[in-house]
C-alpha positions in Angstrom: 84.2 6.3 105.7 81.0 8.2 107.1 77.7 6.2 106.9 74.8 7.9 106.6 71.2 6.7 107.5 68.0 8.0 106.0 66.2 8.4 109.8 62.2 9.3 109.2 60.8 11.0 112.5 57.3 11.0 112.3 55.5 14.8 112.8 52.0 14.0 111.8 49.7 11.3 111.4 48.0 12.4 107.7 45.5 9.1 107.3 43.8 8.0 111.4 41.8 5.8 109.8 44.7 3.8 107.5 48.0 4.7 109.3 49.5 4.4 105.1 50.4 8.3 104.9 52.4 10.3 107.7 55.1 13.5 107.3 58.6 12.8 108.3 61.6 14.3 108.9 64.9 13.3 106.3 67.5 13.5 108.6 70.2 13.1 105.8 68.5 15.7 103.6 66.6 17.6 106.6 63.9 18.3 104.7 60.1 17.5 105.5 58.9 14.3 103.4 56.1 12.2 103.2 56.0 8.6 103.9 53.5 6.0 102.8 53.3 2.7 103.7 52.0 0.4 100.8 48.8 -1.7 102.5 49.4 -5.4 102.5 51.6 -5.4 99.6 52.1 -9.3 99.5 48.9 -10.4 100.3 48.0 -11.5 96.8 49.8 -11.8 93.4 47.4 -8.8 92.3 48.3 -6.4 95.5 52.5 -7.6 94.7 52.4 -6.7 91.5 50.9 -3.3 92.2 53.6 -2.5 94.4 56.0 -3.5 92.6 54.5 -1.5 88.9 53.9 1.4 91.3 57.5 1.2 92.3 59.3 0.6 89.1 56.8 4.0 87.5 57.6 6.4 90.5 61.1 5.7 90.1 61.6 6.5 86.4 58.8 9.6 85.9 60.9 12.7 86.2 58.4 15.5 85.6 57.6 18.8 87.7 54.1 17.9 87.4 54.9 14.4 89.1 55.8 13.4 92.7 59.4 12.7 93.0 60.7 9.2 94.8 63.1 10.0 97.5 63.5 7.2 99.0 62.5 3.1 99.4 62.7 1.2 102.5 61.6 -2.1 104.4 62.3 -2.1 108.3 63.2 -5.7 107.6 66.3 -7.2 107.4 65.8 -10.2 105.1 64.0 -11.4 102.4 62.2 -13.9 104.1 61.0 -10.7 107.0 60.1 -9.2 103.9 56.7 -8.0 104.6 56.8 -3.6 104.7 57.2 -1.4 102.4 57.6 2.5 102.6 57.9 5.0 100.3 59.4 8.2 100.9 58.1 11.5 98.1 58.7 15.5 98.5 55.8 16.7 101.2 53.1 18.8 99.6 50.4 21.1 102.1 47.0 19.8 101.0 45.5 17.2 98.8 43.1 18.7 95.4 40.1 17.7 97.7 41.0 20.6 100.1 41.9 22.9 97.5 39.0 22.4 94.7 36.4 23.2 97.0 37.8 26.9 97.6 36.5 29.8 95.8 38.8 29.4 92.8 39.4 32.2 90.5 39.8 31.3 86.4 44.0 32.3 86.9 44.2 29.3 89.8 41.1 26.8 88.3 43.0 27.2 84.6 46.3 26.8 85.9 45.6 23.8 88.3 44.2 22.3 85.0 47.5 22.8 83.2 49.3 21.3 85.5 47.7 17.9 85.3 47.5 17.7 82.0 50.9 18.0 82.1 51.4 15.8 84.1 49.5 13.2 82.7 50.8 14.1 79.1 54.5 13.2 79.9 53.0 9.2 81.7 51.3 9.2 78.4 54.3 10.0 76.4 55.6 6.8 77.9 52.5 4.6 77.2 51.2 5.1 81.2 47.8 5.6 81.5 47.1 6.8 85.6 43.7 5.2 85.4 42.6 6.7 89.2 43.2 10.3 89.2 41.0 11.6 91.8 41.7 14.8 93.9 42.7 12.7 96.8 45.6 11.6 94.3 47.2 15.3 93.4 48.8 17.2 96.4 49.4 21.1 95.7 51.7 23.6 97.4 50.5 27.0 98.9 52.0 28.4 95.7 49.8 26.4 93.3 52.0 24.4 92.1 50.8 20.8 91.6 51.5 17.2 91.5 50.2 14.1 90.7 50.7 10.6 92.8 49.6 7.1 93.3 50.7 4.7 90.8 49.2 1.6 92.2 46.7 1.4 89.5 48.5 2.9 86.8 49.1 1.0 84.1 51.5 0.8 80.6 49.2 0.5 77.9 48.6 -2.7 76.2 47.1 -3.6 72.6 43.5 -4.7 73.5 43.7 -4.5 77.2 40.2 -4.1 79.1 40.2 -3.0 82.8 37.9 -4.6 85.4 35.2 -1.2 86.0 35.8 -1.9 89.9 39.3 -0.8 90.6 38.8 2.5 89.5 37.0 5.3 92.4 33.3 5.4 90.9 33.4 8.8 90.9 35.8 9.6 88.3 35.6 6.8 86.2 35.1 7.2 82.7 31.8 5.5 80.6 34.4 2.9 78.7 35.5 1.4 82.3 32.1 1.2 83.6 30.8 -0.2 80.4 33.7 -3.0 80.4 35.5 -1.1 77.1 38.5 -1.3 76.0 40.4 2.2 76.4 42.6 4.8 75.6 44.7 7.6 77.4 42.0 10.2 76.6 40.4 8.0 79.9 42.3 9.9 82.0 40.8 13.4 80.4 37.1 12.0 81.3 39.1 11.9 85.4 40.3 15.5 84.7 36.9 16.8 83.3 35.3 15.4 86.4 37.7 17.1 88.6 37.5 20.6 86.8 33.3 20.2 86.5 33.6 20.1 90.8 36.0 22.8 91.3 33.3 24.4 88.8 30.3 23.1 90.9 32.0 22.4 94.2 30.3 19.5 94.4 30.8 15.4 92.4 29.5 15.9 89.5 28.3 12.2 89.2 27.9 10.8 92.3 26.6 7.2 92.1 26.2 4.4 94.8 27.6 1.7 92.5 29.1 1.7 89.3 25.5 0.9 87.8 24.0 3.6 89.7 27.0 5.8 88.1 26.3 4.9 84.8 23.0 6.3 85.4 24.0 9.5 86.9 26.2 9.8 83.8 23.2 9.4 80.7 21.4 11.5 83.3 23.3 14.1 82.9 24.9 14.4 79.9 22.3 11.7 77.3 22.1 8.9 75.8 24.8 8.0 74.0 24.7 7.4 69.9 23.6 3.9 68.3 27.5 4.1 66.7 28.8 3.8 70.6 26.4 1.1 71.8 27.2 -0.6 68.6 30.8 -0.6 70.1 29.9 -2.5 73.6 29.7 -6.4 74.7 26.5 -7.6 73.4 25.0 -8.4 77.3 26.0 -4.9 78.3 24.5 -3.2 75.3 21.5 -4.5 75.6 21.3 -3.8 79.2 22.1 0.0 78.0 19.8 0.1 75.6 17.1 -1.1 77.8 17.6 2.3 79.8 15.0 5.0 79.8 16.1 7.7 77.2 17.5 10.5 78.5 18.0 13.9 76.3 20.4 15.4 78.3 21.7 18.8 80.3 22.8 21.6 78.5 25.9 22.7 79.5 24.7 26.6 80.0 22.4 24.2 82.4 24.7 22.2 84.1 27.7 24.8 84.7 25.5 28.1 84.8 27.3 31.5 84.8 26.7 32.0 88.3 28.8 29.7 89.4 31.7 30.8 87.4 33.8 33.8 88.6 32.6 36.6 87.0 33.9 40.2 88.3 34.8 41.4 85.0 34.4 41.2 80.7 37.9 39.0 81.5 36.5 36.5 83.4 33.2 35.9 81.4 35.1 35.5 78.6 37.0 32.7 80.5 33.6 31.5 81.4 32.9 30.7 77.8 35.9 29.0 77.1 35.9 26.8 80.4 32.8 25.3 79.9 33.9 24.3 76.4 36.3 22.6 77.5 34.5 21.2 80.3 31.7 20.7 77.0 35.0 18.5 75.5 35.8 16.3 78.3 32.2 15.1 79.4 31.6 13.2 76.4 30.5 9.7 77.0 32.2 8.4 73.9 36.0 8.2 74.0 36.6 8.5 69.8 34.7 12.1 70.4 36.3 13.3 73.8 39.2 15.8 73.3 42.7 14.5 73.4 45.3 15.6 76.4 47.0 17.6 73.4 44.3 20.0 72.4 43.3 20.0 75.9 46.7 21.8 76.6 46.2 23.7 73.4 42.9 24.7 74.5 42.0 28.9 75.2 41.1 28.2 78.4 44.2 26.1 79.5 46.9 27.3 76.6 48.4 30.9 78.6 49.9 28.6 80.5 51.4 26.3 77.9 55.7 26.1 78.4 57.1 23.3 75.9 59.3 22.0 78.3 56.4 21.3 80.9 53.9 20.2 78.4 56.5 19.1 75.5 59.3 17.0 78.3 60.8 13.6 77.1 58.6 10.9 78.2 59.7 9.0 80.8 61.9 5.1 80.0 60.6 2.8 81.7 63.2 0.1 83.5 61.1 -2.7 83.2 60.1 -3.3 79.2 57.7 -6.8 79.9 56.3 -4.3 82.4 52.4 -5.3 82.5 53.2 -9.0 80.8 55.2 -10.3 84.2 53.5 -12.9 86.1 55.1 -14.3 89.4 54.6 -15.8 92.2 54.0 -13.7 95.7 57.8 -14.7 96.5 59.0 -13.3 93.0 57.4 -10.4 93.1 58.6 -10.4 97.0 62.5 -10.8 95.3 62.0 -8.4 92.6 60.7 -5.7 94.6 63.8 -6.4 97.8 66.7 -7.2 95.3 67.5 -3.3 95.6 66.5 -2.6 99.0 69.1 -5.7 99.8 71.5 -3.8 98.7 71.2 -0.8 100.5 71.2 -2.5 103.4 74.6 -4.3 102.6 76.0 -1.1 101.8 74.7 0.9 105.1 76.2 -1.7 107.2 
């Protein structure tokens, strides 16, 4: 019986600071792949659970706009030695960070946004909230195909769950996250709005120096939120927020002027109005008033691309129904992750 080993030959280092992500060649499949090494996954229980969560979610999702997990491996042969975890995924051409500053026309911009929305709709259909959408967590190919990756901070939706305001990249962090409120799926829509705004302006919209300054940047631009929103805050947070100066906010026509959009034709001018309208519905401080992913997919700026097979794909089936409720020691988390890897070692032997 022939035994085939997946050998990963490093082609290029794509992260010289952390040595986390590299491109490589899978010698069995004969294709270039991306290899991600999880950074110190067992340094504490939080990191161990995060590694387990990312692995479970990557294995269960199956959508053209979500990165595909090809293989998982560790160089260590036994559970006692187990320290390093490598995720092998399909290789894309660039991150959205590189594309976002290009001179995008409406067609490309709306198509990229449509794909992001399809991807998060697929996640949300299984109760998975990404929580960390940002340009560096979205990858594209030269043909404008887009995929979402990095599920280390994704959560399956839990009743009354509150998220620490420190875990998500600051610039794309929704107001309800900054203020420690309960959140729901459209927390990801705020991030999409920030990404879209960055595509239009070519720069980060809300670039705070810390989480307090981040909130200040948001209200300076969008205005002080309503009293009804304030009343849903925890008392200490509400007192702080209500003691801030009152800001009227900037109009979206001023924030995203016509000259920032492609405008070579009457069609472009129509699309500019639609794009600005969508931005005004996504960048809403109060999540109760923010557009849903379903409504965003049906917005005129996006709906031109609508394909039920992409937008309404069957939800992923999460293999571990107790994913969020599980609490284990580091060694127990290692065991849950290593078990299928250990079986792979045995079959290869």
